[in-house]
C-alpha positions in Angstrom: -81.8 -7.8 9.5 -78.6 -5.7 9.6 -80.5 -2.8 11.0 -81.4 -4.9 14.1 -77.7 -5.9 14.5 -76.7 -2.3 14.2 -79.2 -1.3 16.8 -78.0 -4.0 19.2 -74.4 -2.8 18.7 -75.5 0.8 19.4 -77.2 -0.2 22.6 -74.2 -2.3 23.6 -72.0 0.8 23.1 -74.4 2.9 25.2 -74.5 0.3 27.9 -70.6 0.3 27.9 -70.5 4.1 28.3 -73.0 3.9 31.2 -71.0 1.2 32.9 -67.7 3.0 32.5 -69.3 6.2 34.0 -70.6 4.1 37.0 -67.2 2.7 37.6 -65.6 6.2 37.6 -68.2 7.4 40.0 -67.6 4.5 42.4 -63.8 5.1 42.3 -64.4 8.8 43.0 -66.7 8.0 46.0 -64.2 5.5 47.3 -61.4 8.0 47.1 -63.4 10.5 49.0 -64.3 8.0 51.7 -60.6 7.0 52.1 -59.7 10.7 52.5 -62.5 11.1 55.1 -61.3 8.1 57.1 -57.7 9.4 56.9 -58.7 12.8 58.2 -60.8 11.2 61.1 -57.9 9.0 62.0 -55.5 11.9 62.0 -57.9 14.0 64.2 -58.3 11.2 66.7 -54.5 10.5 66.7 -53.7 14.2 67.4 -56.3 14.4 70.1 -54.9 11.3 71.8 -51.3 12.7 71.6 -52.1 16.3 72.6 -55.3 16.3 74.7 -54.9 13.1 76.6 -57.6 11.2 74.8 -57.5 7.5 75.8 -55.8 8.0 79.2 -59.1 7.2 81.0 -62.4 5.7 80.0 -63.0 5.7 76.3 
């Protein structure tokens, strides 16, 4: 019976490792998305300030 408990504990540890890796991956993707949105906003802001974007029909 203790072998079954040991296997269950092993699988729980493996599942925890997988879940931790998934969370790190989600955080990395979110960081990249935030950086992308920041760059897009900066680009549009610079175009509006320097090239007259938004002075007419958008």
